[in-house]
matplotlib code that plots the C-alpha trace (Angstrom):
import matplotlib.pyplot as plt

x = [13.4, 13.6, 16.2, 15.9, 17.2, 15.9, 12.8, 11.0, 9.3, 6.7, 6.5, 9.7, 8.1, 7.7, 7.6, 9.0, 12.4, 13.4, 11.9, 14.3, 17.2, 16.4, 16.0, 19.4, 21.0, 19.6, 21.1, 18.4, 18.9, 16.2, 14.7, 12.7, 10.3, 9.4, 7.3, 9.8, 12.8, 14.5, 14.2, 16.0, 19.4, 18.2, 17.4, 20.6, 22.6, 20.9, 22.0, 18.5, 18.2, 16.1, 13.1, 10.8, 7.3, 3.9, 0.6, -2.5, -5.9, -4.9, -1.1, 2.1, 4.8, 8.3, 10.0, 7.7, 8.9, 12.5, 11.4, 9.8, 12.4, 14.2, 12.4, 10.6, 8.8, 6.9, 5.9, 3.2, 3.1, 1.3, -1.5, -4.9, -4.8, -8.5, -9.0, -9.9, -12.3, -15.9, -19.2, -19.3, -15.8, -15.7, -14.5, -12.5, -9.3, -7.1, -8.8, -8.1, -4.5, -4.0, -5.9, -3.4, -0.5, -1.7, -0.9, 2.7, 3.0, 1.4, 3.9, 6.9, 9.0, 7.2, 5.8, 4.8, 3.2, 2.8, 0.1, 0.0, -3.6, -5.3, -7.7, -9.9, -11.4, -13.5, -15.2, -16.4, -19.2, -21.5, -21.0, -17.1, -16.6, -13.4, -12.8, -10.7, -9.7, -12.9, -15.2, -17.0, -15.7, -18.0, -15.8, -17.3, -14.6, -13.9, -10.3, -11.3, -13.8, -11.3, -8.6, -11.0, -11.7, -8.0, -7.4, -9.9, -8.1, -4.9, -6.5, -8.3, -5.3, -3.8, -0.7, 1.1, 0.8, -0.3, 0.0, -2.3, -1.2, -3.7, -1.8, -3.5, -2.7, 1.0, 3.2, 6.9, 9.5, 8.5, 4.8, 2.0, -1.6, -1.2, 0.8, -2.4, -4.8, -2.8, -4.8, -7.9, -11.4, -14.4, -12.3, -14.6, -14.7, -13.1, -14.0, -13.0, -10.0, -6.8, -5.5, -2.0, 1.3, 4.8, 7.0, 9.6, 6.9, 5.6, 9.1, 9.4, 6.2, 7.0, 10.5, 9.0, 6.6, 9.7, 11.8, 9.1, 8.1, 4.5, 2.1, -1.5, -2.5, -4.3, -3.1, -4.3, -1.2, -1.8, -0.1, -1.9, -2.5, -6.0, -6.5, -9.2, -8.4, -8.9, -6.5, -3.8, -3.7, -3.9, -0.9, 1.0, 0.3, 1.7, 4.7, 5.6, 4.8, 2.0, -1.5, -4.0, -6.8, -10.3, -12.7, -16.4, -18.6, -21.8, -22.0, -21.5, -18.1, -17.8, -14.9, -13.5, -10.7, -8.7, -7.4, -3.9, -4.3, -3.8, -0.6, 0.8, -0.3, 0.9, 4.1, 4.7, 5.5, 6.6, 5.9, 8.9, 7.0, 4.1, 3.8, 3.6, 6.2]
y = [20.4, 17.9, 18.9, 16.0, 13.0, 10.4, 8.4, 5.7, 2.9, 1.0, -2.3, -3.4, -6.2, -6.8, -3.1, -1.5, -3.2, -2.4, 1.1, 1.5, 0.3, 2.9, 5.7, 4.9, 5.1, 8.6, 9.7, 9.0, 7.4, 4.7, 3.2, 0.1, -2.1, -5.8, -8.2, -11.0, -11.4, -13.4, -10.4, -8.0, -9.1, -8.6, -5.0, -4.4, -6.0, -3.5, -0.5, -0.1, 0.6, -2.4, -2.4, -5.2, -3.6, -5.1, -3.2, -4.6, -3.0, -1.8, -1.7, -1.6, -4.2, -2.7, 0.6, 2.7, 6.0, 5.3, 4.1, 7.5, 9.6, 12.2, 11.2, 13.9, 11.4, 8.2, 5.8, 3.3, 0.2, -2.4, -4.6, -4.6, -8.4, -8.8, -11.3, -14.2, -12.1, -13.3, -11.6, -13.0, -11.9, -8.6, -5.6, -2.4, -4.4, -2.4, 0.9, 0.3, -0.5, 2.8, 4.6, 3.1, 4.3, 7.9, 9.3, 8.1, 9.9, 13.0, 13.2, 12.5, 14.7, 13.3, 16.1, 14.2, 10.8, 8.7, 6.1, 3.3, 2.5, 0.6, 1.1, -1.4, 1.5, 2.2, -1.1, -2.6, -1.5, -3.2, -0.4, -0.5, 3.3, 5.3, 6.4, 9.3, 10.6, 12.6, 9.5, 8.6, 5.4, 2.4, -0.6, -4.1, -5.6, -5.3, -4.5, -1.6, -0.2, -0.1, 1.4, 4.2, 4.8, 4.9, 7.3, 9.7, 9.4, 10.6, 13.1, 14.8, 14.9, 18.4, 17.4, 16.4, 16.5, 13.3, 11.8, 8.9, 6.7, 4.2, 1.4, -0.9, -4.6, -5.1, -7.0, -7.5, -10.0, -12.5, -11.5, -11.8, -13.1, -15.4, -17.7, -18.2, -18.2, -20.5, -23.6, -22.5, -22.8, -20.6, -17.5, -14.5, -11.1, -11.9, -8.4, -6.4, -4.1, -4.6, -1.9, -3.0, -1.3, -2.7, -2.6, -0.3, 2.3, 2.1, 3.0, 5.6, 7.4, 7.5, 8.8, 11.5, 12.8, 13.1, 14.7, 17.3, 17.8, 17.4, 16.9, 16.7, 14.9, 11.6, 9.8, 6.8, 4.9, 2.4, 1.9, 3.5, 0.1, -1.5, -4.6, -7.1, -9.7, -12.4, -10.7, -9.9, -13.1, -15.3, -13.5, -13.7, -17.5, -18.0, -15.8, -17.7, -21.1, -21.7, -23.3, -20.7, -19.9, -20.5, -17.6, -17.9, -16.1, -16.9, -13.8, -10.1, -8.7, -6.0, -3.7, -0.2, 1.7, 3.6, 6.9, 8.0, 11.4, 13.4, 11.6, 12.1, 15.8, 16.9, 14.9, 14.7, 11.0, 8.8, 5.2, 2.8, -0.4, 0.3, -3.3, -4.7, -7.3]
z = [0.9, 3.7, 6.3, 8.7, 6.8, 9.3, 8.4, 10.4, 8.3, 10.2, 8.4, 6.5, 4.5, 0.8, 0.0, 3.1, 3.0, -0.6, 0.0, 3.0, 0.8, -1.9, 0.6, 2.2, -1.2, -1.6, 1.7, 4.3, 7.7, 8.2, 11.3, 10.3, 12.2, 11.9, 13.9, 13.4, 15.6, 12.8, 10.5, 12.8, 11.5, 7.9, 8.7, 10.4, 7.6, 5.2, 7.4, 8.8, 12.5, 13.5, 15.9, 16.9, 17.1, 17.0, 17.2, 18.9, 19.6, 23.1, 23.3, 21.3, 21.9, 21.4, 22.0, 19.8, 21.3, 20.4, 17.0, 16.3, 18.1, 16.0, 12.8, 10.9, 8.6, 9.4, 6.6, 7.6, 5.5, 7.5, 6.0, 7.7, 8.0, 7.8, 5.1, 7.5, 9.5, 9.5, 10.1, 13.6, 14.5, 12.7, 14.7, 14.3, 14.6, 12.3, 13.1, 16.8, 16.2, 14.5, 17.2, 19.7, 17.6, 17.0, 20.5, 20.1, 16.7, 18.2, 21.0, 18.8, 16.5, 13.5, 11.4, 8.2, 7.7, 4.6, 5.0, 2.5, 1.7, -1.2, -4.1, -2.4, -0.5, -3.7, -4.0, -7.3, -9.6, -12.2, -14.6, -14.3, -14.0, -13.9, -10.3, -9.0, -5.6, -5.6, -5.6, -2.4, -0.9, -0.9, -0.2, -0.3, 1.9, 5.6, 4.8, 2.5, 4.9, 7.8, 5.5, 4.6, 8.2, 9.0, 6.1, 7.8, 11.1, 9.5, 7.2, 10.0, 12.4, 12.5, 14.6, 11.4, 7.6, 5.9, 2.4, 1.6, -1.2, -2.5, -4.3, -6.7, -6.8, -5.9, -8.3, -8.6, -9.8, -7.0, -6.8, -9.4, -8.9, -11.9, -9.7, -7.6, -10.6, -12.9, -13.9, -11.9, -13.3, -13.0, -12.2, -11.7, -13.4, -16.8, -18.2, -15.2, -15.8, -13.9, -11.6, -10.8, -9.8, -9.9, -6.8, -8.6, -9.1, -5.5, -4.4, -7.1, -6.2, -2.4, -3.3, -5.5, -2.8, -0.5, -3.2, -4.0, -0.4, -1.4, 1.5, 2.6, -0.6, -1.5, -4.5, -6.5, -7.5, -10.4, -13.7, -16.7, -18.2, -17.8, -19.9, -18.7, -16.2, -18.8, -21.3, -18.8, -16.8, -19.9, -21.4, -18.1, -17.9, -21.4, -20.7, -17.5, -19.1, -16.5, -17.1, -18.3, -15.9, -17.1, -16.6, -15.8, -18.3, -16.3, -14.2, -15.3, -14.4, -11.8, -11.2, -11.9, -13.7, -11.1, -12.5, -11.7, -13.4, -10.2, -9.4, -12.9, -12.9, -9.4, -9.2, -12.9, -12.2, -15.1, -14.6, -15.0, -15.5, -17.9, -19.1, -15.5, -16.3]

ax = plt.figure().add_subplot(projection="3d")
ax.plot(x, y, z, "-o")
ax.set_aspect("equal")
plt.show()
């Protein structure tokens, strides 16, 4: 049972903001951060104590100490932001940001951390296996590699307990990859299985870990629904009256099926959006 009802959420974006709203409904006091001055009023209007905080590789802009003060739990939901990085500019950008943050967490009242990671830490495979939390991590993206390194920073820190939640592809009412794929040609990996999770289940899973006071775990968090990319995105295009994407059959598909068995077993979590609508 969590006695301290104050939580700090670093990153009140697409997931962090509705998560904060839900936690407030269940009796928590929430401090939330944003990197946008314009969004401070949005947080305040939702009864979230607003903080303007930005991480860099060597400093933190904003009152991070006050943001963490008196919170027993810290939820970190900030994207690595490494998609535009190239081989000539690659560096430990996200890792260094977290290394800058860690001393502030260690010296604060925070006892428990939830770090939002991604199933991209596994990479893709020609054989399309089923992967679990026991698999070694062999990401083929810079983002996935740095997420894996950051996971270890938190996992090996004995100053606080940590849950690592590896979300699959994020979808919601206003977010689905079909909007980017609609009408495109030569789309790769038609036979690769999808590993998606709806926003409502992201929030539900985080809430369940808090409710059950379950810590020092790593969870894969994807819906138990794995049709092929071609099947799923073609159906979504039809449902949303969008042009169907055309998939390339010239190259073998690569991918993986991400197992959520551990999540369903330990938390007994029941997914709310099985069809990924």
